[in-house]
C-alpha positions as semicolon CSV with decimal commas, in nm:
position;residue;x (nm);y (nm);z (nm)
1;M;-0,011;-0,005;-0,025
2;T;0,103;0,345;-0,068
3;V;-0,002;0,679;0,203
4;S;0,034;0,959;0,002
5;D;0,211;1,264;0,250
6;G;-0,024;1,532;0,130
7;G;-0,006;1,742;-0,196
8;P;0,277;1,731;-0,461
9;S;0,505;2,057;-0,435
10;V;0,639;2,221;-0,713
11;N;1,043;2,175;-0,788
12;D;1,132;2,373;-1,097
13;G;1,145;2,089;-1,303
14;A;0,879;1,929;-1,550
15;E;0,753;1,724;-1,269
16;A;0,670;1,818;-0,891
17;T;0,805;1,663;-0,586
18;E;0,603;1,327;-0,502
19;C;0,628;1,217;-0,156
20;S;0,436;0,918;-0,011
21;T;0,486;0,634;0,245
22;L;0,535;0,301;0,094
23;S;0,377;0,022;0,348
24;L;0,681;-0,290;0,361
25;D;0,659;-0,609;0,578
26;D;0,880;-0,478;0,814
27;G;0,839;-0,067;0,860
28;D;0,683;0,159;0,662
29;I;0,900;0,341;0,445
30;Y;0,903;0,754;0,298
31;V;1,009;0,800;-0,045
32;C;1,023;1,119;-0,243
33;Q;1,030;1,167;-0,620
34;D;1,190;1,476;-0,819
35;G;1,245;1,531;-1,191
36;P;1,086;1,339;-1,547
37;R;0,991;1,001;-1,450
38;D;1,117;0,842;-1,787
39;A;1,424;0,990;-1,686
40;P;1,752;0,784;-1,555
41;A;1,658;0,665;-1,236
42;L;1,962;0,876;-0,980
43;L;1,892;0,705;-0,613
44;L;2,018;0,934;-0,333
45;I;2,120;0,769;0,007
46;H;2,111;0,961;0,303
47;G;2,390;0,893;0,580
48;T;2,336;0,814;1,011
49;A;2,091;1,047;1,178
50;S;1,982;1,210;0,863
51;S;1,720;1,206;0,610
52;T;1,566;1,254;0,253
53;R;1,632;1,627;0,408
54;S;2,004;1,605;0,371
55;W;1,965;1,597;-0,030
56;A;1,747;1,909;-0,077
57;P;1,996;2,142;-0,170
58;M;2,093;1,872;-0,493
59;V;1,788;1,808;-0,604
60;P;1,705;2,094;-0,847
61;L;2,065;2,072;-1,010
62;L;1,987;1,689;-1,065
63;T;1,660;1,679;-1,197
64;G;1,728;1,845;-1,558
65;S;1,865;1,459;-1,653
66;H;1,759;1,249;-1,401
67;R;1,467;1,081;-1,217
68;V;1,552;1,178;-0,841
69;I;1,457;0,915;-0,556
70;R;1,511;0,977;-0,226
71;V;1,476;0,724;0,041
72;D;1,488;0,784;0,457
73;L;1,614;0,467;0,606
74;L;1,418;0,250;0,866
75;G;1,475;0,431;1,213
76;H;1,529;0,779;1,021
77;G;1,334;1,040;0,894
78;R;0,956;1,017;0,853
79;S;1,015;0,643;0,817
80;A;0,936;0,407;1,088
81;E;1,141;0,356;1,374
82;P;1,035;0,057;1,530
83;A;1,171;-0,106;1,826
84;D;1,237;-0,455;1,710
85;G;1,344;-0,350;1,390
86;S;1,674;-0,463;1,221
87;Y;1,871;-0,183;1,166
88;A;2,172;-0,443;0,972
89;L;2,293;-0,284;0,684
90;P;2,174;-0,584;0,450
91;D;1,819;-0,568;0,589
92;Q;1,802;-0,177;0,502
93;A;1,920;-0,224;0,140
94;R;1,675;-0,503;0,104
95;R;1,403;-0,230;0,216
96;V;1,545;0,005;-0,046
97;G;1,528;-0,256;-0,320
98;A;1,211;-0,348;-0,245
99;A;1,117;0,036;-0,268
100;L;1,247;0,130;-0,598
101;D;1,055;-0,222;-0,729
102;R;0,742;-0,059;-0,589
103;L;0,845;0,288;-0,802
104;G;0,898;0,083;-1,103
105;A;1,277;0,174;-1,102
106;E;1,397;-0,126;-1,286
107;H;1,809;0,035;-1,294
108;A;1,937;0,320;-1,106
109;V;2,305;0,486;-1,021
110;V;2,296;0,477;-0,647
111;V;2,479;0,783;-0,466
112;G;2,532;0,744;-0,087
113;H;2,685;1,002;0,160
114;S;2,852;0,890;0,472
115;S;2,710;0,541;0,571
116;G;2,442;0,547;0,296
117;G;2,746;0,454;0,060
118;A;2,792;0,148;0,265
119;A;2,404;0,101;0,201
120;A;2,433;0,146;-0,174
121;T;2,741;-0,094;-0,140
122;A;2,512;-0,353;0,053
123;L;2,242;-0,253;-0,245
124;A;2,479;-0,355;-0,503
125;E;2,601;-0,701;-0,351
126;Q;2,184;-0,764;-0,356
127;R;2,072;-0,652;-0,632
128;P;2,331;-0,631;-0,910
129;D;2,078;-0,619;-1,132
130;L;1,953;-0,286;-1,032
131;V;2,267;-0,087;-0,934
132;T;2,395;0,009;-1,268
133;A;2,722;0,232;-1,118
134;L;2,794;0,364;-0,754
135;A;2,889;0,724;-0,655
136;L;2,998;0,714;-0,215
137;V;3,004;1,076;-0,056
138;N;3,282;1,100;0,197
139;T;3,231;0,693;0,270
140;G;3,500;0,580;0,518
141;P;3,621;0,299;0,318
142;S;3,723;0,116;0,645
143;L;3,708;0,120;1,032
144;N;4,075;0,210;1,023
145;A;3,962;0,562;0,889
146;F;3,733;0,669;1,154
147;I;3,789;0,943;1,320
148;A;3,725;0,923;1,704
149;P;3,527;1,228;1,822
150;E;3,665;1,447;2,095
151;S;3,271;1,526;2,266
152;A;3,115;1,214;2,463
153;A;2,786;1,074;2,292
154;L;2,462;1,172;2,336
155;D;2,342;1,075;2,684
156;P;2,040;0,845;2,668
157;S;1,908;0,984;3,001
158;Q;1,850;1,317;2,870
159;W;1,652;1,212;2,547
160;P;1,588;1,384;2,369
161;P;1,922;1,599;2,356
162;T;1,926;1,968;2,364
163;D;1,988;2,218;2,130
164;E;2,308;2,270;2,245
165;Q;2,407;1,906;2,261
166;L;2,273;1,859;1,902
167;R;2,482;2,129;1,732
168;R;2,814;2,020;1,916
169;F;2,712;1,617;1,797
170;A;2,625;1,790;1,422
171;S;2,929;1,951;1,451
172;T;3,187;1,717;1,299
173;G;3,002;1,688;1,010
174;F;3,067;2,015;0,862
175;S;3,353;2,206;0,804
176;R;3,295;2,519;0,545
177;A;3,403;2,818;0,724
178;G;3,043;3,049;0,807
179;Y;2,888;2,693;0,706
180;Q;2,514;2,712;0,936
181;I;2,392;2,404;1,029
182;P;2,023;2,398;0,858
183;E;1,723;2,329;1,190
184;E;1,594;2,103;0,979
185;L;1,916;1,861;1,026
186;L;1,908;1,858;1,402
187;G;1,591;1,811;1,384
188;D;1,609;1,482;1,191
189;V;1,835;1,330;1,501
190;R;1,621;1,459;1,751
191;S;1,328;1,257;1,616
192;M;1,524;0,964;1,615
193;T;1,516;0,731;1,976
194;H;1,821;0,664;2,130
195;H;1,782;0,315;2,035
196;T;1,757;0,391;1,595
197;L;2,060;0,617;1,699
198;T;2,253;0,368;1,828
199;A;2,160;0,082;1,647
200;T;2,197;0,238;1,274
201;T;2,575;0,397;1,399
202;R;2,645;-0,029;1,503
203;A;2,468;-0,144;1,190
204;T;2,729;0,077;0,996
205;L;3,044;-0,032;1,194
206;S;2,995;-0,374;1,196
207;Y;2,937;-0,377;0,835
208;L;3,299;-0,228;0,786
209;D;3,388;-0,455;1,043
210;E;3,340;-0,790;0,876
211;Q;3,479;-0,610;0,502
212;A;3,613;-0,335;0,396
213;L;3,398;-0,140;0,135
214;P;3,729;-0,119;-0,128
215;D;3,719;-0,520;-0,084
216;R;3,366;-0,556;-0,144
217;L;3,347;-0,286;-0,450
218;T;3,622;-0,487;-0,625
219;A;3,411;-0,789;-0,619
220;L;3,072;-0,587;-0,760
221;G;3,302;-0,462;-1,082
222;K;3,090;-0,111;-1,056
223;P;3,174;0,193;-1,237
224;L;3,246;0,355;-0,911
225;L;3,313;0,752;-0,850
226;V;3,426;0,856;-0,463
227;I;3,397;1,199;-0,360
228;F;3,542;1,338;-0,023
229;G;3,578;1,665;0,146
230;E;3,905;1,720;0,185
231;D;3,860;1,854;0,557
232;D;3,642;1,586;0,677
233;R;3,654;1,569;1,067
234;R;3,476;1,210;1,077
235;W;3,643;1,052;0,843
236;R;4,024;1,073;0,770
237;S;4,031;1,221;0,389
238;S;4,323;1,069;0,318
239;S;4,165;0,716;0,333
240;A;3,973;0,813;-0,030
241;A;4,299;0,650;-0,146
242;D;4,197;0,333;-0,084
243;Y;3,939;0,317;-0,312
244;R;4,153;0,339;-0,616
245;A;4,216;-0,041;-0,537
246;V;3,890;-0,115;-0,699
247;P;3,930;-0,140;-1,071
248;G;3,857;0,154;-1,249
249;A;3,784;0,425;-0,963
250;K;3,753;0,763;-0,972
251;V;3,859;0,944;-0,646
252;E;3,830;1,334;-0,655
253;L;3,909;1,553;-0,314
254;L;3,730;1,861;-0,271
255;P;3,924;2,126;-0,119
256;G;3,759;2,362;0,147
257;L;3,493;2,100;0,222
258;G;3,433;1,900;0,491
259;H;3,186;1,576;0,577
260;S;2,882;1,680;0,385
261;P;2,980;1,810;0,046
262;L;2,648;1,794;-0,039
263;L;2,513;2,077;0,209
264;E;2,824;2,294;0,194
265;D;2,831;2,319;-0,190
266;P;2,611;2,146;-0,330
267;P;2,671;2,286;-0,678
268;R;3,056;2,138;-0,692
269;T;2,947;1,799;-0,575
270;A;2,648;1,809;-0,821
271;A;2,899;1,893;-1,079
272;S;3,141;1,576;-0,992
273;L;2,831;1,353;-0,994
274;L;2,700;1,469;-1,354
275;A;3,003;1,423;-1,480
276;F;2,988;1,089;-1,366
277;T;2,642;1,007;-1,473
278;A;2,632;1,135;-1,779
279;T;2,890;0,860;-1,887
280;H;2,759;0,555;-1,699
281;A;2,319;0,629;-1,651
């Protein structure tokens, strides 16, 4: 069953934004579509403690040549947050694949930001027929690349967090001078339960611990673009070089940007993506 999320909103392109909730067996998944529905599909997957909103500044830059599909992973945004649900990345990927099937998308270039890149990889492992190419944005290749946070983790006894706690938690996600974190992104963290936040974080660490992404991607043999903000404070940007082990991989470092180039400089990030999809969509 598909439940409409209110009326569509206009988005500069020939087709309006269409958002809906897809009822899957193990939880409702929220999805949005923009751009011509007959154009090549471009799937955007957010990172931990984020949602479809994190891609909003990029969407108008991509819809000229793509059917842009965004999804809230289980536990995030406006998707369900079941206390007994599985947040393991293979299960998240299975739900995304089911959502694309419901939407009638037979093939897609899949883009993932941060842990969303790991989810994109898991999707390609499960559905190589569906994923034509992969683009990873500031996705750590292995646990060795992780930068441990200096501040303490969010306290479950003080949930939901205060605005100050949220801003401190989110601050390492950005590095561009003068960048102001949008309130709606802080709201994405606030709307999560502490359980879903910790469960989804552990799921990514478990997936990377099981096997590094370059090894997984080499086995897949899919075209690969890796974009990394050079001033990332969550994953060492030098680790982007690890992806060069994947045959044919293209790796781009973006000076002056941090962990979230899709938000810190959407035009620059979109330009890299569009150059890649022009060849592989």
